N, C-alpha and C positions, 0 to 999 in steps of 0.2 A: 693879629698875627701877620707878619710880613708875607706877601705872596711868594710862593716857591716856584721858581722858574728853572733852577738847575739842581741836580741831585747827583751825589756820588754814592755808589753801592759797592761794598766790599763783598768778595765772593760772588761776583755777578755773572760768572760764565755758565752756571748751571743751577738747577733747583730753585729755591725760593728767591735768590738774588736775581737770577735771570728773569723769572716770572714777574717779580716786582718791577724790573726795568721795562718789561713789555707793557704791563698795566699802566705804569706812569706815562709811557710814551703816548698812550691813547687818551690821556687827560689834557684838556685845554689848558694852555698856559705853560706847560713843561717844554722848555726850549733846548735843554742840554742834559744828557745823562752820561755820567762817567762810570765806566765799567772797571772797577778796581780788582784786578786779578793777578795771580802770581805766575801764570803760564801764558806766554804770548800766543802760542798756537791755539789754545782753547779759547782765549779771549777773542782772538780774531774771528774764530768760527762762530762764537756767540754773537758778536757784533754783526756779522753778515746775515745770520739767521734772524736776528731781531729786526734788521733793516728790511728783510724780505717779508717778515710777518706783519710789520706795522706800517710799512711804506714810508717810514721816517728816516732821515739822515741826521739824527741828533745824538748818536752814540759815539763815544770816544773811549779808547782803551787807556787805562793807567796801570802800568806794571807795579804791583805792590804785593809783598808777602807780609801779611799782618802778624805772623809769628816772629818777624824780624824787625826790631826797631830801626835798624840801619836802613832796611829796604823802605820802610814807611817814611823816614826822614828824607831819603833821597827822592822819593816820589813827590812829596810835598814841596821840596826845594825846586822842582821843575814847574810848579804851578804858577801861572801868570794872572789868573783871574779867580776871584772867590767863588765858592759854591754856596747856594742857599741852604742846602740840607744834606745830611749824611744818613745812610742806612748802614748800620754796623751789623752786617749779616754773617760774615765769615766766622767759621768756628769748627765745631765737630768734637770728636772724642779723642783727639790727640795723636792720630796716626798709629803707626806700629809700636811706638815707644811712648805712650802717654805719661809714664812716670819718670822718664829720663829728664835730666835738668839741662836747661839752656845755659849759655855763658853767664847770664845774670843770676843763675840759681833758681830759676822758676821752672816748673814742670812744663813739658811740651803742651799738655792739654790746657793749662792755664794760659800759656803764651798765645796759643791759637785763638782762644776765645776772648781774652781780655787785654793782654799787654799791648799788642799792636794797635788796638783800637784806642787805648788810653793815650798812647804816643801820638796817634793820628789826630785825635781831638786836641791834645795839647799844642801840637805844632800848628794846626789851623787857627786856633784861638790866638796864639802868640803872634802869628803873621797876619791876623785879621782877615782870614780867608774863609770864614764860615759866618753866615749872616742870620740864619733863622732857626734851624731845628736839627737836633741830633737824635736819631732813633736807634736804640740798641735792641737787638733780637734777644728777648728774654726767653724764659721757659717755665712751664708749670712745675718742672723738676725743682725749681728754687723753693717751692713750698711742698714738694712731694706729690707723687701720683700713685697712691696705694694700689689702685686698680691695675696699674701697669707694672707693679713691682718696684717702683722707685720710691724709696723711703724719704720722708721729710729730712732735710739736712740737720745733722746732729750738732747744733751750735750750743756750746756750754756757756760762753761768756760774751760772744760777739765783740771781743776786745781786738785791738790792733794786732796783737800777737797771734790770736786765733786766725784772723784773716791772713796773716803772713804764713801761718802753717798750712793754710789751704793753697796758697800760691806756690810754696816750695815743696808741697807734698808731704811734709812731716806729720800732718794730721792723719794721714792714711798709711796703711801698710803697703809694701811693694806689690801685693797681689789684690789690692782694692779694686772693686768693680768700677770701671770708668763711668758708668751711668750714675752711680752714687756720687762720685767726685764731681761729675758734670753739674749736678744740682747745686752743690755748694759753690761752684765757680759762678754759675749764673746768678746765685744769690749775691755773691760778692760784687758782681758787675752791676746788679740792680741797685745795690746800696751806694756804690760809687756814683752812679748816675744821679741818685738823690742828692748827694753832696754837691755834685757839679751844678745841679739846678739852682741851689742856694748861692753858690759862689759866682755864678754867671747868669744873673736874672734876665739879661737881654737875649739869651738863647733858650729855646725850649729843649729840655732833655726828657725824652719819653722812652720808657722801657716797654716794649710790646712783644708779647710772645706770639709766634705764628701758630702755636698750638701743635697738637699731634698731627704731623703732616706726612703723608705717604710719599715714598720715592725720593726722599732727600738724601744728599750725599753724606750727611753727618753720621750715618750709621755704618758707613763703608769700612771703618777701621775697628769696629767692635769684634770681639771673639767670634769665630765662625758661626756657632749655633745662634748666638744673639743677633748677629747680622742677618742670618737667614730668617729668623722669626720676625724681627722688627721691619726689615725692608721688604720681605717677600710674603711670608705667611701672614704676618700681622697686617701688612699693607692690603691684603685681600680681605681678611676676616674682621679686623678692628673697625673699619668704617661701617660695617653692618651693625655694630653694637655702639656706634657713636663715639668710638675711642680714637678715631683718626679722621682727618678730612683731606681734601685735595690740596696740591701745591697752589692751585689758583686761590683757594680760600685762605690758606696761610699767608700768601703774599698780599692778598687784599687787606689783611690786618695791618701789614706794614704801611700800605698806601693810605689807609684810613687814619692810622696814627700820625702819619706825616702831614696830611692835608686837612684834617678835621681838628679844629682848636678846642673841641670839647675834651680832648685828651690833654690833661694838664701836665705842665712841666714838673719833674721830680717824682712822678707817679709811675707805678708798675702795673701794667694791664695784662691780664691773661684770663683764661677760662674760669668759669665758676668752680667753687670748691668741689673736689672729687671728680672733676672732669677735665680732659685735655682738649675738648672741643666746645663749640657753642658760643654764645655771646660772651664778650669780654667784660670784666669788672675790675675795679681797683683792688689789687691784691691786699692792700692794707686793711680792707674790710674783712678779710679772711684771717690775716696774721698781722696784728697791730705792730709787731716789731719791725716790719718793713718800713714803717714811717718814723722809726726812732732815729732822730737826728744824730745822737751820739754814736749809734751803731754805723750809720752812714759815714760819719766822719772817720770812724775807726777803719772802715773798709778803704776809704780814700787814702788815709795815711799809710796803710799796708801796701796798697798798689804803688804809691809814690816811691817807696823804697826800691822798687825794681825799675820804675820808669824814668828815674832821674838821669 
């Protein structure tokens, strides 16, 4: 594996993205970290705090809104040097209107978690601005977390049309639970990553779940009661039962997935079956369909319809 010296992290001003930036800065050999954020003020504050915490002056802000392909393309267009690695961390549950459609006909929740990242990777590959590794923030929700009330994604055929229906929201009703939709979206992205690994063998494509992580911003846009439970009540009680762990632990999964070549390209790593925490394993050992190359190609083709 090519040594990684520079890393770009989306959603890097807070939570897992910010903590991953901090941990990477403390690793020998990391010389540059790009904080890809949509808000200049928050990004600048995160940069200043990271410099103070690490004593390093290796952070650079890149303005980028991953829910907007135009914003992503504009940001890449300003790049003058390649990056070795990407952490595709930005996402969440789609804001206040997760079911609303973007200009390209994709739901807000899908755009925030997938579309911008697809465009970012495509642009970097086309311009030869990525040299080593792409890591996508997966989720145990992609294979279900029954103990947390998150059902396994209900995939009937895993056809291209079914993946399209996930992206445009037609698979779900207008009142569908964002957490259930989130699982199918993370599944789609993991399958897209598998297809990309086969198409671009010179780049590592690793899907790594940070696990059930306390205090992340991804729960801020859930309905009020669920937000309170997952972010505050659950964040206090669930770690006691091994159902959540710290942001530091979640971000370390990113760092390990990026820097340790035992994590293979095209594979999806997350917690053991039935758990959102603990050691990570290849999820295809839990659900063999995750390694189905036809399903991966179907997800890829579905995403391409919106990213073209």
